[in-house]
C-alpha positions as CSV (number, residue, x, y, z in Angstrom):
1,X,-6.0,59.2,-68.0
2,X,-8.2,58.8,-71.0
3,X,-9.4,55.6,-72.7
4,X,-11.2,55.6,-76.0
5,X,-13.0,52.7,-77.5
6,X,-10.7,50.9,-80.0
7,X,-12.0,49.9,-83.4
8,X,-13.4,46.4,-83.4
9,X,-15.1,46.2,-86.8
10,X,-18.6,47.1,-88.1
11,X,-21.5,45.9,-86.1
12,X,-25.0,45.0,-87.3
13,X,-27.3,46.8,-88.6
14,X,-27.2,50.1,-86.8
15,X,-23.6,51.0,-87.3
16,X,-24.2,50.5,-91.0
17,X,-25.8,54.0,-90.8
18,X,-22.2,55.3,-90.6
19,X,-21.8,54.2,-94.2
20,X,-24.3,56.9,-95.3
21,X,-22.6,60.0,-96.7
22,X,-24.1,63.4,-97.4
23,X,-23.4,66.7,-99.1
24,X,-21.7,69.6,-97.4
25,X,-25.1,71.1,-96.3
26,X,-25.6,71.5,-92.6
27,X,-26.9,68.3,-91.0
28,X,-30.1,68.4,-89.0
29,X,-29.9,67.3,-85.4
30,X,-32.7,66.7,-82.9
31,X,-31.7,66.9,-79.3
32,X,-33.4,65.0,-76.5
33,X,-32.8,65.8,-72.8
34,X,-34.4,66.9,-69.6
35,X,-32.4,68.0,-66.5
36,X,-29.8,70.7,-66.0
37,X,-26.8,68.5,-67.1
38,X,-28.7,67.9,-70.4
39,X,-29.3,71.6,-70.8
40,X,-25.5,72.1,-70.5
41,X,-25.0,69.5,-73.2
42,X,-27.5,71.3,-75.4
43,X,-25.7,74.6,-74.8
44,X,-22.4,73.2,-75.9
45,X,-24.0,71.7,-79.0
46,X,-25.6,75.1,-79.9
47,X,-22.3,76.9,-79.4
48,X,-20.5,74.4,-81.6
49,X,-23.2,74.7,-84.2
50,X,-22.9,78.5,-84.3
51,X,-19.1,78.2,-84.7
52,X,-19.3,75.5,-87.4
53,X,-18.0,72.7,-85.2
54,X,-18.9,69.1,-85.4
55,X,-18.6,69.0,-89.1
56,X,-21.4,71.5,-89.7
57,X,-24.9,70.9,-88.2
58,X,-27.9,72.7,-86.8
59,X,-30.2,71.8,-83.9
60,X,-33.5,71.6,-85.8
61,X,-35.6,70.8,-82.7
62,X,-35.4,69.9,-79.0
63,X,-37.4,67.2,-77.2
64,X,-37.9,67.2,-73.4
65,X,-40.1,65.6,-70.9
66,X,-43.2,67.8,-70.2
67,X,-43.4,70.2,-67.3
68,X,-43.7,68.4,-64.0
69,X,-44.7,69.5,-60.5
70,X,-41.8,70.2,-58.1
71,X,-40.9,72.0,-55.0
72,X,-42.8,72.4,-51.8
73,X,-45.7,74.1,-53.6
74,X,-45.7,71.4,-56.3
75,X,-45.6,74.1,-59.0
76,X,-45.7,73.0,-62.6
77,X,-42.1,73.6,-63.8
78,X,-40.5,73.4,-67.2
79,X,-37.4,71.3,-67.5
80,X,-34.0,73.1,-67.8
81,X,-33.8,71.8,-71.4
82,X,-37.2,73.2,-72.3
83,X,-36.3,76.6,-70.7
84,X,-33.1,76.8,-72.8
85,X,-34.8,75.7,-76.0
86,X,-37.5,78.4,-75.6
87,X,-34.9,81.0,-74.8
88,X,-33.0,80.2,-78.0
89,X,-36.1,80.1,-80.1
90,X,-35.8,76.4,-81.1
91,X,-38.8,74.2,-81.9
92,X,-39.7,72.3,-78.7
93,X,-41.6,69.0,-78.4
94,X,-42.7,67.7,-75.0
95,X,-44.5,64.4,-75.5
96,X,-45.5,62.4,-72.4
97,X,-44.1,59.4,-74.2
98,X,-41.8,58.9,-77.2
99,X,-44.4,56.4,-78.5
100,X,-47.0,59.1,-79.1
101,X,-48.2,59.1,-82.7
102,X,-48.3,62.9,-83.1
103,X,-44.7,63.1,-81.8
104,X,-43.3,60.4,-84.1
105,X,-45.2,62.0,-87.1
106,X,-43.6,65.4,-86.3
107,X,-40.1,63.8,-85.9
108,X,-40.6,62.1,-89.3
109,X,-41.5,65.5,-90.8
110,X,-38.3,67.1,-89.4
111,X,-36.2,64.5,-91.3
112,X,-33.4,64.6,-88.8
113,X,-30.0,63.3,-89.9
114,X,-29.1,62.4,-86.3
115,X,-30.7,62.4,-82.9
116,X,-28.6,63.1,-79.8
117,X,-29.8,62.1,-76.3
118,X,-28.5,63.2,-72.9
119,X,-30.5,62.2,-69.8
120,X,-33.8,62.3,-71.7
121,X,-35.4,59.8,-69.3
122,X,-37.9,58.1,-71.7
123,X,-37.8,54.8,-73.5
124,X,-37.2,55.2,-77.3
125,X,-39.2,52.7,-79.4
126,X,-37.8,51.1,-82.6
127,X,-40.0,53.4,-84.7
128,X,-38.2,56.4,-83.2
129,X,-34.8,54.8,-83.8
130,X,-35.6,54.1,-87.5
131,X,-36.3,57.8,-88.3
132,X,-32.9,59.6,-88.0
133,X,-30.7,58.9,-91.1
134,X,-27.5,58.3,-89.1
135,X,-29.2,56.9,-86.0
136,X,-29.2,58.2,-82.4
137,X,-26.1,58.9,-80.2
138,X,-26.4,58.9,-76.5
139,X,-24.1,60.5,-73.9
140,X,-24.0,58.1,-70.9
141,X,-22.1,58.9,-67.7
142,X,-20.4,55.5,-67.2
143,X,-17.9,53.2,-68.7
144,X,-20.3,51.1,-70.6
145,X,-21.2,48.2,-70.4
146,X,-20.8,49.1,-66.6
147,X,-23.8,50.7,-65.0
148,X,-26.4,50.5,-67.7
149,X,-29.6,52.2,-66.5
150,X,-31.1,55.2,-64.8
151,X,-28.5,56.1,-62.1
152,X,-25.0,55.2,-63.5
153,X,-22.8,57.7,-61.7
154,X,-24.7,57.4,-58.4
155,X,-24.2,53.6,-58.4
156,X,-20.6,54.0,-59.4
157,X,-19.8,56.3,-56.5
158,X,-21.9,54.2,-54.1
159,X,-19.8,51.2,-55.0
160,X,-16.6,53.1,-54.2
161,X,-15.1,52.6,-57.7
162,X,-11.7,54.1,-58.3
163,X,-12.6,55.2,-61.9
164,X,-15.8,56.7,-63.4
165,X,-16.2,57.8,-67.0
166,X,-18.4,58.7,-69.9
167,X,-19.4,56.9,-73.1
168,X,-20.9,58.0,-76.4
169,X,-22.8,55.2,-77.9
170,X,-25.3,54.5,-80.6
171,X,-28.8,53.7,-79.2
172,X,-30.4,50.4,-79.8
173,X,-33.6,49.0,-78.5
174,X,-31.9,47.3,-75.6
175,X,-31.1,49.8,-72.8
176,X,-27.6,51.3,-73.1
177,X,-26.3,48.3,-75.1
178,X,-25.3,50.0,-78.4
179,X,-21.8,50.1,-79.9
180,X,-19.4,52.6,-78.5
181,X,-18.1,55.5,-80.5
182,X,-16.1,57.2,-77.8
183,X,-15.3,56.5,-74.2
184,X,-13.1,58.2,-71.6
185,X,-12.1,57.3,-68.0
186,X,-12.2,59.8,-65.2
187,X,-10.0,58.6,-62.2
188,X,-11.5,59.3,-58.8
189,X,-9.7,60.4,-55.6
190,X,-12.6,59.3,-53.3
191,X,-14.2,62.6,-52.3
192,X,-16.1,63.6,-55.5
193,X,-19.8,64.3,-55.0
194,X,-22.3,63.4,-57.7
195,X,-23.7,66.7,-58.8
196,X,-20.5,68.5,-59.9
197,X,-19.0,65.2,-61.3
198,X,-22.1,64.5,-63.3
199,X,-22.0,67.9,-64.9
200,X,-18.3,67.4,-65.7
201,X,-19.0,64.0,-67.3
202,X,-21.8,65.4,-69.5
203,X,-19.6,68.3,-70.6
204,X,-16.8,66.0,-71.5
205,X,-19.1,63.5,-73.2
206,X,-20.6,66.2,-75.3
207,X,-17.1,67.3,-76.3
208,X,-16.2,63.7,-77.3
209,X,-19.4,63.5,-79.3
210,X,-18.7,66.8,-81.1
211,X,-15.2,65.5,-81.9
212,X,-16.7,62.3,-83.4
213,X,-19.4,63.9,-85.5
214,X,-17.3,64.4,-88.6
215,X,-16.7,60.7,-88.7
216,X,-20.5,60.1,-88.5
217,X,-21.2,62.4,-91.4
218,X,-18.5,61.0,-93.7
219,X,-19.1,57.4,-92.8
220,X,-15.7,56.7,-91.3
221,X,-17.2,56.0,-87.8
222,X,-18.0,52.5,-89.0
223,X,-14.3,51.6,-88.4
224,X,-14.2,53.2,-85.0
225,X,-17.1,51.4,-83.3
226,X,-16.6,48.9,-80.5
227,X,-19.2,46.4,-79.5
228,X,-20.1,46.2,-75.8
229,X,-19.2,43.1,-73.9
230,X,-22.5,42.0,-72.5
231,X,-20.9,39.6,-70.2
232,X,-19.4,42.5,-68.3
233,X,-22.6,44.5,-68.1
234,X,-23.9,45.7,-64.8
235,X,-27.2,47.5,-64.0
236,X,-27.6,50.9,-62.3
237,X,-30.9,50.7,-60.6
238,X,-33.2,53.7,-60.3
239,X,-32.9,55.7,-57.1
240,X,-35.7,56.0,-54.6
241,X,-36.2,57.9,-51.4
242,X,-35.4,54.6,-49.5
243,X,-31.8,55.0,-50.6
244,X,-31.5,58.2,-48.5
245,X,-31.5,56.5,-45.1
246,X,-28.2,55.5,-43.7
247,X,-28.2,52.9,-40.9
248,X,-24.7,53.5,-39.6
249,X,-24.7,50.4,-37.5
250,X,-25.0,48.3,-40.7
251,X,-22.3,50.2,-42.7
252,X,-18.6,50.6,-42.7
253,X,-17.2,54.1,-42.7
254,X,-16.3,53.9,-46.4
255,X,-19.8,52.6,-47.3
256,X,-21.5,55.5,-45.4
257,X,-19.1,58.0,-47.0
258,X,-19.8,56.7,-50.5
259,X,-23.5,56.8,-50.1
260,X,-23.4,60.4,-48.9
261,X,-21.4,61.5,-52.0
262,X,-23.4,59.3,-54.4
263,X,-26.8,60.6,-53.3
264,X,-25.7,64.3,-52.7
265,X,-28.0,65.5,-55.5
266,X,-31.1,63.3,-54.9
267,X,-32.4,61.8,-52.8
268,X,-29.8,63.0,-50.3
269,X,-28.9,61.1,-47.2
270,X,-30.0,61.2,-43.6
271,X,-29.6,59.2,-40.4
272,X,-30.7,59.3,-36.8
273,X,-28.4,60.4,-33.9
274,X,-28.8,60.8,-30.2
275,X,-27.0,63.6,-28.5
276,X,-26.3,63.3,-24.8
277,X,-28.7,60.4,-24.4
278,X,-31.6,62.4,-25.8
279,X,-34.3,60.9,-28.1
280,X,-32.7,60.3,-31.5
281,X,-33.3,63.0,-34.1
282,X,-33.2,62.9,-37.9
283,X,-30.1,64.6,-39.3
284,X,-29.4,65.3,-43.0
285,X,-25.9,64.5,-44.1
286,X,-24.4,67.0,-46.5
287,X,-20.8,66.0,-46.9
288,X,-18.4,63.4,-45.4
289,X,-14.7,62.6,-45.2
290,X,-13.1,59.5,-43.9
291,X,-10.9,59.7,-40.9
292,X,-9.3,57.6,-38.2
293,X,-11.3,56.7,-35.1
294,X,-11.0,59.3,-32.4
295,X,-8.5,58.4,-29.6
296,X,-9.7,58.7,-26.0
297,X,-9.4,62.3,-24.8
298,X,-9.3,63.9,-28.3
299,X,-11.1,67.2,-28.6
300,X,-14.4,67.2,-30.5
301,X,-14.4,68.1,-34.2
302,X,-14.2,71.8,-34.8
303,X,-17.0,73.9,-36.5
304,X,-20.2,72.4,-37.8
305,X,-18.9,68.8,-37.8
306,X,-19.7,65.7,-35.8
307,X,-17.9,62.4,-35.7
308,X,-20.3,59.5,-36.0
309,X,-19.4,55.9,-35.4
310,X,-19.6,53.3,-38.2
311,X,-18.1,49.9,-38.7
312,X,-14.4,50.1,-39.7
313,X,-13.8,53.7,-38.4
314,X,-15.8,56.8,-37.8
315,X,-16.6,59.1,-40.8
316,X,-16.4,62.8,-40.0
317,X,-19.7,64.3,-41.1
318,X,-20.5,68.0,-41.7
319,X,-24.0,68.8,-40.8
320,X,-26.1,71.8,-41.8
């Protein structure tokens, strides 16, 4: 069940970049990304480049957020994208902000034909957007204009949507509002968890981008672009640790289930339960499935599972 953006004419002025044509020389791409899903996108781009895919291009440099402290010991850790770039011997840039003068000067020196972003996580100023000859393409895990913002797939799953998806769009100054080059739906059955689904969407989005690259290089993408309908736009608010708490007395079974699968990566989900009348304890919820309320006299759930009551029926929760 795939859906691609249909041609709707040339848009102002960014899509006009698609009218630029070049010689047969390899085009220079700069990739920007940070987490593991972005590293997978970079890996697919590097593999395609080595095989002559995407109309012929090379990844001239990689940009990632600088190392950050993580884990219980708060150790300074390089991002997965940085780790991959260093392992492949690609020039790496890790500015604290994409507005840094030294970073923009180096990007200008690189003379990229195209920039590609995948979960980079930093605002890109207009000066950045003006540098790449063909513009900047972004892989975004939602059916834009739905879920513009920092946590698109998480908010999609939290809402209980029947369909997710991925978009490849040109980047403009307004967040996630640029014209669409490719888009594909991903029907949901209702038990998908965010981490594996997010990886799947970034992989598929990168494949769609690679398929579209020849049309970017030869200028024919100008006839394939579709403007976003701003009236349909929704926002995907950034996640916080406060999202992790589940107050089961305030949620239906499906709402609780959707939060658990949406926040399975970060921040996770937890609730408080009382067993045998004891003082409530905090329990982390790893996975859920919806089920019918237990009938009187039914045996307790088998294995490492517990049935918790929520409005509209009890979700069956596996605990660790």
